[in-house]
C-alpha positions in Angstrom: 14.7 21.1 -4.1 13.7 17.6 -3.2 16.4 15.0 -3.2 16.2 11.8 -5.3 16.1 9.6 -2.3 12.5 10.3 -1.6 11.6 9.3 -5.2 13.6 6.1 -5.0 12.0 5.1 -1.7 8.6 5.7 -3.3 9.5 3.3 -6.1 10.7 0.7 -3.6 7.5 1.1 -1.7 5.4 0.5 -4.8 7.4 -2.7 -5.6 7.1 -3.9 -2.1 3.4 -3.2 -2.0 2.8 -5.0 -5.3 4.8 -8.0 -4.2 3.0 -8.2 -0.9 -0.4 -7.8 -2.6 0.4 -10.7 -5.0 1.6 -12.9 -2.1 -1.5 -12.2 -0.1 -3.8 -12.9 -3.1 -2.0 -16.2 -3.7 -2.2 -17.2 0.0 -5.9 -16.4 0.1 -6.7 -18.3 -3.1 -4.7 -21.3 -1.7 -6.5 -21.1 1.6 -9.9 -20.9 -0.1 -9.0 -24.0 -2.2 -8.0 -25.9 0.9 -11.1 -24.9 2.8 -13.4 -25.8 -0.1 -11.7 -29.2 -0.3 -12.0 -29.6 3.5 -15.7 -28.9 3.3 -16.2 -31.9 1.1 -14.2 -34.2 3.4 -15.0 -35.4 6.9 -12.9 -36.6 9.8 -9.2 -36.2 10.4 -8.2 -35.2 6.9 -10.8 -32.4 6.9 -9.5 -31.0 10.2 -5.9 -31.0 8.8 -7.0 -29.2 5.7 -9.0 -26.6 7.7 -6.0 -26.1 10.0 -3.7 -25.5 7.0 -6.2 -23.1 5.4 -6.6 -21.1 8.6 -2.8 -21.0 8.9 -2.5 -19.6 5.4 -5.1 -17.0 6.1 -3.2 -16.0 9.2 0.0 -15.6 7.2 -1.9 -13.5 4.6 -3.3 -11.2 7.4 0.3 -10.8 8.8 1.7 -9.8 5.4 -1.2 -7.3 4.9 -0.6 -5.7 8.3 3.2 -5.6 7.6 2.5 -3.8 4.2 0.2 -1.4 6.0 2.9 -0.6 8.5 5.5 0.0 5.8 3.1 2.3 3.9 2.5 4.3 7.1 6.2 4.8 7.8 6.9 5.8 4.2 4.0 8.1 4.1 5.2 9.9 7.3 8.7 10.2 5.8 7.3 11.7 2.6 5.2 14.1 4.6 8.2 15.2 6.6 10.2 15.7 3.4 7.4 17.8 2.0 7.2 19.8 5.2 10.9 20.6 5.2 10.8 21.6 1.5 7.9 24.0 2.1 9.7 25.6 5.1 12.9 25.9 3.2 11.2 27.3 0.0 8.1 29.2 1.0 8.0 31.6 -2.0 8.3 28.7 -4.5 5.5 26.9 -2.7 3.3 30.0 -2.8 4.1 30.5 -6.5 3.3 26.9 -7.3 0.0 27.1 -5.3 -1.0 30.3 -7.1 -0.2 28.8 -10.5 -2.3 25.7 -9.7 -5.1 28.0 -8.5 -4.9 30.1 -11.6 -5.0 27.0 -13.8 -8.0 25.6 -12.0 -9.8 29.0 -12.2 -9.2 29.2 -16.0 -10.5 25.6 -16.5 -13.6 26.2 -14.3 -14.2 29.6 -15.9 -14.5 28.0 -19.4 -17.4 25.8 -18.3 
């Protein structure tokens, strides 16, 4: 059977993704606020605000790409775990697939 470590890494990934998503949203909102304020100003102050806004957007893009990389790694690990399980338990996998197929057939047959 599958071990519990794959389930716990999935929960950790969800928490990490949610945290990164919240951080990115906050950074983008702050950057938009700065850029809106900079649009109303002129001169040196406006350039400073635009620079800070662009820096915040760069940080947000970096966090988004980091989250994407983490999701790719975890996805590959989970696929490897599923592959090992199927190879170790082929008859269970066939029985589960047949059960799902039967269930879908009964549901579609009613309509």
